[in-house]
Every structure is written in C-alpha cells, then in structure tokens.
C-alpha positions in Angstrom: 0.0 0.0 0.0 1.2 3.4 -0.8 2.1 5.2 2.4 1.0 8.5 0.9 -2.5 7.2 0.0 -5.4 8.3 2.1 -8.2 6.0 3.1 -11.5 6.5 1.0 -14.2 8.5 2.8 -17.7 7.0 3.0 -20.3 9.1 1.2 -23.4 10.1 3.1 -26.7 12.0 2.3 -26.7 15.7 3.3 -28.2 16.1 6.7 -31.4 18.1 7.2 -31.0 20.5 10.0 -33.5 20.1 12.8 -34.0 23.9 12.7 -35.5 23.6 9.1 -37.8 20.9 10.2 -39.1 23.0 13.1 -39.6 26.0 10.8 -41.7 23.9 8.3 -43.8 22.6 11.2 -44.4 26.1 12.5 -45.6 27.3 9.1 -48.0 24.3 8.7 -49.5 25.1 12.1 -50.0 28.7 11.2 -51.7 27.8 8.0 -54.0 25.4 9.7 -54.9 27.9 12.4 -55.7 30.6 9.8 -57.9 28.1 7.9 -59.8 27.3 11.1 -60.3 31.0 11.8 -61.5 31.6 8.3 -64.1 28.8 8.5 -65.4 30.1 11.8 -65.8 33.6 10.5 -67.5 32.4 7.3 -69.9 30.3 9.4 -70.8 33.3 11.5 -71.4 35.5 8.4 -74.0 33.2 6.8 -75.9 32.7 10.0 -74.3 29.5 11.3 -75.5 27.5 8.2 -72.4 26.7 6.2 -74.3 23.9 4.3 -76.7 26.4 2.6 -75.1 28.3 -0.3 -76.0 32.0 -0.3 -76.3 34.5 -3.1 -74.7 37.9 -3.1 -78.0 39.4 -1.9 -78.3 37.0 1.1 -81.0 34.8 -0.4 -81.0 31.1 -0.8 -78.9 30.5 -4.0 -81.2 27.7 -5.0 -84.1 30.1 -5.3 -83.3 33.4 -6.9 -86.4 35.1 -5.4 -85.6 34.1 -1.9 -88.4 31.5 -1.5 -87.6 29.0 1.2 -85.0 31.2 2.9 -85.8 32.5 6.4 -85.1 36.1 5.5 -83.9 38.2 2.6 -82.2 40.7 5.0 -78.5 40.6 5.4 -78.5 40.5 9.2 -76.4 42.5 11.7 -73.0 41.1 10.6 -73.5 42.8 7.2 -74.4 46.1 8.8 -71.4 46.3 11.0 -68.9 45.1 8.4 -65.6 43.3 8.9 -61.9 44.4 9.0 -60.4 45.7 5.8 -58.6 42.5 4.9 -62.0 41.0 3.8 -63.1 43.9 1.5 -61.6 42.3 -1.6 -63.8 39.2 -1.2 -67.0 41.2 -2.2 -68.2 40.2 -5.6 -67.4 42.8 -8.3 -69.1 43.5 -11.6 -68.6 41.0 -14.3 -68.8 41.6 -18.1 -72.6 41.6 -18.1 -73.0 44.1 -15.2 -72.8 47.9 -15.2 -70.2 49.6 -13.2 -72.7 50.6 -10.6 -73.7 47.0 -10.0 -77.1 47.4 -11.8 -79.0 44.8 -13.9 -77.7 43.6 -17.3 -78.2 46.1 -20.1 -81.7 46.2 -21.4 -82.4 45.7 -25.0 -85.0 44.3 -27.4 -84.1 40.7 -26.4 -84.7 41.1 -22.7 -84.2 38.2 -20.2 -87.8 38.1 -19.0 -91.0 40.0 -19.8 -94.2 40.1 -17.6 -96.2 40.1 -20.8 -94.5 37.0 -22.3 -96.7 34.1 -23.3 -97.1 31.2 -21.0 -96.1 27.7 -22.3 -98.6 26.6 -24.9 -100.5 23.4 -24.3 -101.4 21.3 -27.4 -105.0 20.6 -28.2 -106.0 17.3 -29.8 -109.1 16.0 -31.6 -109.2 12.4 -32.8 -111.3 13.2 -35.8 -109.2 16.0 -37.0 -106.0 14.1 -36.3 -107.2 11.2 -38.5 -108.0 13.6 -41.4 -105.1 16.0 -41.2 -102.1 14.1 -39.8 -101.5 12.3 -43.1 -101.8 15.6 -45.0 -99.2 17.2 -42.8 -96.8 14.4 -43.3 -97.3 14.5 -47.0 -96.8 18.3 -47.1 -93.5 18.0 -45.2 -92.2 15.3 -47.5 -93.4 16.5 -50.9 -92.9 20.1 -50.1 -89.4 19.5 -48.7 -90.3 21.4 -45.5 -88.2 20.8 -42.3 -91.0 21.6 -39.9 -94.4 23.1 -39.5 -96.9 24.2 -36.8 -100.6 24.0 -37.5 -103.4 25.4 -35.4 -107.1 25.1 -36.3 -109.8 27.4 -34.8 -113.5 27.4 -34.6 -115.6 30.2 -33.2 -113.5 31.8 -30.5 -111.5 28.7 -29.6 -108.4 26.8 -30.7 -109.8 23.3 -31.5 -106.8 21.4 -32.7 -103.0 21.8 -32.9 -100.2 19.8 -34.5 -96.5 20.3 -34.9 -94.2 18.1 -37.0 -90.7 18.0 -38.2 -87.6 19.7 -36.9 -87.2 23.4 -36.0 -83.4 22.8 -35.9 -82.3 19.9 -38.1 -78.7 19.8 -36.8 -79.6 19.2 -33.1 -82.9 17.5 -33.8 -85.1 20.1 -32.0 -88.8 19.2 -32.7 -91.2 21.9 -33.7 -94.0 23.0 -31.4 -97.0 25.3 -31.7 -95.1 27.9 -29.7 -92.0 27.6 -31.9 -91.1 31.0 -33.2 -91.1 31.6 -37.0 -90.8 34.6 -39.2 -94.4 35.4 -40.4 -93.5 37.6 -43.3 -96.4 39.2 -45.3 -99.2 37.7 -43.2 -98.3 40.7 -41.0 -99.7 43.0 -43.7 -103.2 42.2 -42.5 -102.2 43.5 -39.1 -100.6 46.7 -40.2 -103.6 47.3 -42.4 -105.8 47.0 -39.3 -103.6 49.6 -37.5 -104.1 52.1 -40.3 -107.8 51.5 -40.5 -108.2 52.1 -36.8 -106.9 55.6 -37.4 -109.4 56.0 -40.3 -112.1 55.2 -37.7 -110.8 58.1 -35.6 -111.4 60.5 -38.6 -107.7 60.9 -39.5 -108.3 60.2 -43.2 -110.7 58.6 -45.7 -110.0 55.6 -47.9 -110.2 57.5 -51.1 -108.1 60.5 -49.9 -105.0 61.4 -51.8 -102.0 60.0 -49.8 -99.6 62.8 -50.9 -101.9 65.3 -49.1 -100.8 63.6 -45.8 -97.0 63.5 -46.5 -94.6 66.2 -45.5 -91.2 64.6 -45.2 -91.3 63.3 -48.8 -93.9 62.8 -51.6 -94.9 60.0 -53.9 -93.0 60.9 -57.0 -94.3 60.7 -60.6 -97.9 61.1 -59.7 -100.4 62.6 -62.1 -102.9 64.7 -60.0 -105.7 63.4 -62.2 -104.8 59.8 -61.0 -103.7 60.2 -57.4 -102.5 57.4 -55.2 -105.1 56.8 -52.5 -105.1 54.9 -49.2 -107.3 52.3 -50.9 -104.6 51.8 -53.5 -102.0 51.2 -50.9 -104.0 48.6 -49.1 -104.9 46.7 -52.3 -101.5 46.7 -54.1 -102.8 48.8 -56.9 -100.8 52.0 -56.0 -98.2 51.4 -58.7 -95.4 51.6 -56.1 -92.6 49.1 -56.6 -92.0 45.8 -54.8 -88.6 46.6 -53.3 -87.6 45.0 -50.0 -84.1 46.1 -49.2 -82.8 42.8 -47.7 -79.8 42.5 -45.4 -78.4 39.5 -43.5 -79.1 39.9 -39.8 -75.4 39.4 -39.0 -74.0 42.0 -41.4 -72.8 45.4 -40.3 -75.3 47.4 -42.3 -78.6 48.1 -40.5 -81.9 49.2 -41.9 -82.3 52.9 -42.2 -85.2 55.0 -40.8 -88.5 54.7 -42.5 -88.4 58.4 -43.6 -84.9 58.0 -45.1 -85.8 54.8 -46.8 -89.0 56.2 -48.3 -87.1 59.1 -49.9 -86.1 57.9 -53.3 -88.2 54.7 -53.1 -91.7 56.2 -53.6 -91.5 56.8 -57.4 -94.4 55.2 -59.2 -93.6 52.2 -61.5 -97.0 52.6 -63.2 -100.2 54.6 -62.9 -102.3 53.7 -59.8 -105.4 51.6 -60.3 -104.3 50.0 -63.5 -103.2 46.6 -62.2 -102.1 44.7 -59.1 -98.4 45.2 -58.4 -97.5 43.6 -55.1 -95.7 46.4 -53.2 -93.6 46.1 -50.0 -93.0 49.9 -50.4 -96.7 50.5 -50.1 -96.9 48.7 -46.8 -93.8 50.4 -45.6 -95.5 53.7 -46.4 -98.5 52.5 -44.4 -96.2 52.1 -41.4 -95.0 55.7 -41.9 -98.6 56.9 -42.1 -99.5 55.1 -38.9 -96.6 56.9 -37.2 -97.6 60.3 -38.6 -101.3 60.0 -37.9 -101.0 58.5 -34.4 -98.0 60.3 -33.2 -96.5 57.0 -32.0 -93.6 54.9 -33.3 -95.0 52.2 -35.5 -93.7 49.3 -33.4 -95.2 50.9 -30.2 -98.5 51.5 -31.9 -98.7 47.8 -33.1 -97.8 46.4 -29.7 -100.4 48.6 -27.9 -103.3 48.6 -30.3 -103.1 45.4 -32.2 -101.0 42.7 -30.5 -102.0 43.5 -26.9 -105.8 43.4 -27.3 -105.6 40.0 -29.0 -103.1 38.6 -26.5 -100.4 38.1 -29.1 -97.6 38.0 -26.5 -95.3 36.0 -28.7 -95.4 38.4 -31.7 -92.5 40.9 -32.0 -90.3 42.8 -34.3 -87.3 41.9 -32.3 -87.7 38.6 -30.5 -87.3 38.5 -26.7 -84.6 36.2 -25.3 -87.2 33.5 -24.5 -88.5 33.8 -28.1 -85.0 33.5 -29.5 -84.6 30.3 -27.6 -87.6 28.9 -29.5 -86.6 30.2 -33.0 -86.9 27.8 -35.9 -83.8 27.9 -38.2 -84.6 29.0 -41.8 -83.7 26.3 -44.3 -83.6 25.7 -48.0 -83.7 22.1 -49.4 -80.6 20.8 -51.0 -81.3 20.0 -54.7 -81.6 16.3 -55.6 -81.0 15.2 -52.0 -84.3 14.4 -50.4 -84.6 15.2 -46.7 -81.4 17.2 -46.7 -81.5 21.0 -45.9 -79.0 23.8 -45.6 -79.5 26.7 -43.2 -79.8 30.2 -44.7 -79.3 33.6 -43.2 -82.0 35.3 -41.1 -82.8 38.6 -42.8 -83.6 42.2 -41.9 -84.9 44.7 -44.4 -85.2 48.4 -45.1 -88.9 47.6 -45.8 -89.2 45.8 -42.5 -92.8 46.9 -41.9 -93.7 44.7 -44.9 -93.2 41.6 -42.8 -90.0 41.2 -40.8 -92.0 40.1 -37.8 -91.7 37.0 -35.6 -94.6 35.0 -34.1 -95.9 31.6 -33.2 -98.7 29.5 -34.8 -100.7 30.0 -31.5 -100.5 33.8 -31.8 -101.4 33.6 -35.5 -104.4 31.6 -34.5 -105.5 34.3 -32.0 -105.3 36.8 -34.8 -107.4 34.6 -37.0 -110.0 34.2 -34.2 -110.4 38.0 -34.1 -110.9 38.1 -37.8 -113.3 35.2 -38.3 -115.4 36.9 -35.6 -115.7 40.2 -37.4 -112.9 42.0 -35.7 -113.7 40.9 -32.1 -111.4 39.0 -29.7 -112.8 37.9 -26.3 -115.4 40.7 -26.4 -112.8 43.4 -27.4 -113.5 45.0 -30.7 -110.3 45.7 -32.7 -112.0 47.4 -35.7 -115.5 48.5 -36.3 -117.9 46.1 -37.9 -118.3 48.3 -41.0 -114.5 48.6 -41.3 -114.1 44.9 -41.1 -116.7 44.3 -43.8 -114.8 46.7 -46.1 -111.5 44.9 -45.4 -113.1 41.5 -46.4 -114.9 42.8 -49.5 -113.2 42.2 -52.8 -112.3 45.7 -53.9 -111.7 45.6 -57.6 -113.5 43.0 -59.6 -111.4 43.5 -62.7 -108.3 42.2 -60.7 -110.0 38.9 -59.6 -108.3 35.6 -60.2 -105.9 33.2 -58.4 -103.5 35.0 -56.1 -99.8 34.4 -55.5 -99.1 31.1 -57.2 -102.7 29.9 -57.5 -104.6 30.4 -54.3 -108.1 29.1 -54.6 -110.0 30.2 -57.8 -111.1 32.9 -60.2 -113.1 34.7 -57.4 -109.9 35.5 -55.4 -109.0 39.2 -55.2 -107.7 41.8 -52.8 -109.8 43.2 -50.0 -108.0 45.7 -47.8 -104.8 43.6 -47.4 -106.7 40.4 -47.1 -107.2 38.0 -50.0 -110.9 37.5 -50.4 -112.4 34.5 -52.2 -115.7 32.6 -52.5 -115.7 28.8 -51.9 -119.0 27.0 -52.2 -120.8 30.3 -51.8 -119.0 31.1 -48.6 -116.4 33.9 -48.0 -112.8 32.8 -47.3 -110.1 35.2 -46.3 -106.4 34.3 -46.5 -102.9 35.6 -46.8 -99.4 34.1 -47.2 -95.9 35.2 -46.3 -92.5 34.1 -47.5 -89.0 35.4 -46.6 -85.7 33.5 -47.0 -86.3 30.0 -45.5 -89.8 30.6 -44.0 -93.3 30.2 -45.5 -96.4 31.2 -43.6 -100.1 31.0 -44.4 -103.5 31.4 -42.8 -107.1 31.2 -44.1 -110.5 31.6 -42.5 -114.1 30.9 -43.5 -116.2 33.9 -42.4 -119.5 32.1 -42.7 -118.6 29.1 -40.7 -116.2 31.0 -38.4 -113.4 28.4 -38.8 -109.8 28.8 -39.8 -106.3 27.4 -39.9 -102.8 28.9 -39.6 -99.6 27.3 -40.7 -96.0 28.4 -40.0 -93.0 26.6 -41.5 -89.2 26.9 -41.8 -89.5 25.8 -45.4 -88.6 28.0 -48.4 -91.3 29.0 -50.8 -93.6 26.2 -49.7 -96.9 28.0 -50.6 -98.6 25.5 -52.8 -98.3 22.7 -50.2 -99.6 25.0 -47.5 -102.6 26.1 -49.7 -103.5 22.4 -50.2 -103.2 21.6 -46.5 -105.3 24.7 -45.6 -108.1 23.7 -47.9 -108.2 20.2 -46.3 -108.3 21.8 -42.9 -111.1 24.2 -43.8 -113.1 21.3 -45.2 -112.5 19.2 -42.1 -113.6 22.0 -39.8 
C-alpha cells in the first residue's frame, strides 16, 4: 500500500438540520390555524349554516327570489362590516353588469317579460288528427319542408294543434306550436288593421290622396288626375314598386329609418289603379302613415293597439330572449337530395314593416280568431264592424283571379290587405308570407267561423300550405 494514499471516505446524504424541520412545522401550524379561523368567520357571516349556499344578496342560492330562505335581509353582521382585509372578497361587476352593480343592459331581447306568453298546451281532436295528420306528413315530404306548426280554430277557440318535423335539423329540435317563425307578409293584414283604426278616428278617408298627408317626402311621378289613395296602398294597386331592401341579420349594415328609406323609393312604377303590383314599399309607407297620424312609433302602436288586445304575446319585431330560444332555423332544401336541408341567413330589411316580424302558430291563431269573428277577440273590438266588412270585401272585380301562385279560384282578389275569395258560396279570407327560409299561411271561413294557420321553416312552400289549408277548412 502506498504510504502517501489516504483512506477513502464513505459518502453520506446531506443532513437536514433540525431547525429547518421545526420551521416547516411552524408554518404548517400557522396555515391550519388561519384556515380554522376563516371557517369560523364564514360560518358566522352566513348565520351559522355553512351547508346552505347564499347568493350575493343574502337569499338562498337555489331560489333566486328568496323562496324557502328564512329572510332576505343581510343580518347584523353585514351592517357592522368586517376588517379591511376581507373587503376584496366582495363580488365585483362581471362583463354583463354595469359599473354601478345594476342589472344587465336592457335591449329588445330582454331576459324576461311580464307580458310574455305562458307555455302553450297542445289541443287534440281524434277526428281532425285522422283527417289531417297524413296531410301534414305528406306536405312535409313532398314540399321538402323541415317543420311546421298547424293550429285550427272554430268560433272563439283553438280546437286542434299539431306540430311536426324539426325546428333545428342539426340538433334535432322538434317543432311545437309555440316555436317562433318569421311570419313575413301575413303581417300585412295586421298593419292594415292599424291604419284603419286611425281611419275610424277620422284621421283620413280611404279615397283620400296620400300625398296630401305626407310632408317629409312625396310619392313621385304622380299625375294629379290619378292620385294614389289609401285604398290603392291597401290593395297593391298603387303602382309603387315591390322593393324589399334585404340584409343579412349578422352583417354590419342596419336598416335605415322609415323616412330615409321612403325618400327615393316612392317613385311610381305605373299609374295607380291599372293593375295589381305587389308592393312592399306601399306597406312600408302604411307604417310611416301610422306613425304620422297616431304620433307614436309604428312598433309601439302595433304592440299597444293590435298585439295586446288580441293577447299576441309571442309576436314581436325583435324577439325577446325567451322567443329567440324557440326560434326555428330557416332552411332551403338541397337540390336532388331528399330530406337534406341547408340553413340560410336570417334577414332584416329596409322595408321591415312589410313583414319582418316573428310570431308563433298559437299567436297567429289568435289573430285569425279575431278576424273570423268580425274584428272581435274575447269581447274586445279591434276594428268597427263596418270597417271589417270593407276589409273583407273584394275591392276591384277587374283584378280577380288566383293569387300568388294559385290560391283558390277565379273569385280571389284583394280586399284591404286580405285575400278574399268565394268557396261553395262562402267567403274565405287568406294571406301568405315568405321570406328566406320561412313560409307562412292562414285562411278563415267567415261564414262558418273556422280557420287554420300554418307556419314553417321551409322555403317558398306556398302550394303545399294552400292544399293543407283547404283540407283543414273542409274538415272543420
């Protein structure tokens, strides 16, 4: 062995000093103590009931209106407050709250509405089901329609309801009679009623010259010997163009004001009274006249004087949030692929009073009840009897014949907004509507006081709805 060599040292793990261990143990004890104190304080704050979650207002979190909680007051602990170290535990405003802690910002699609419709209960009738269910299934298949809601009325009652198909094809949402659809030009019968209510107040006469009532703009190209009258507007014989001014709901551009839109769009395409020229511009002008003669915004006038008296709580220009939840998606069928549909854009329009309105089959049925009963709903008269008779009288015999793709027969013609026809010697009123992925229709027999309303998310499905409506009227 080399005398100079040193013996090898045995390697050992580094020792952990006992002082470090004691320090870690002290920290753990402090943390445990602080946790215990925090639990004790929290228990005192919520009244000794740590098992009951509380909302920021002190109510039972399981019941937002405080039902079941012993009290909605905060108690003495909240009044006295706690030391400053707990101040930052108070809930602050989130992205949906205003800086002052108020409610979410109000808008057209509000969270709840005291006037909102209650859930709609279906109404069945075995006889009508036997007769009409096969017709509905056939219309869906042959017409390539994703869904429809059908409501039949008799007298002052809803007597049968049926919904079929899918309001949302992708997620398989079934349609219902309170599913919300765009009702399109069926709304024209409602805006006509609004204008005629003002006629009853002496604001104008049917054969008055419209230009005499306009100040912000005029109907252009008019020969004073052949003036445009209120009757012309209501019967699509004014000579004003069809224009709609469509936009996608999600695009940046918004519809302009009625007055701004009317300027430059009220030039006559032909002399009034010479032929039927379906005109969305005419019914947009009607909305402007309602505003001008009533002194109220058109939407407000409609809500107060037309929708409300007939309890049409699910009819709106801008759907509430609970209506948006029930919206049917608009679709077009995919060519050569049966049962396959593609969604299309919701639309808005510069000529929105012509029919950019949302509703349900149940609400449309209430409107139909008011009309098959001569303008009365639950004892409330919406228009005078004489006015209603004028609305449902064919105005111009020389313009008689099948309407809009062949509705009914050679007796069909325009009343005031309504289509008016004769069927087996009885008077039938009707109107359709169609906008980008939606088709709507209703018809009523004035002599028998029966009717049917149909809403769909099918595109240009008129002919199949006409056939179904005739079957329903016959069955009623």
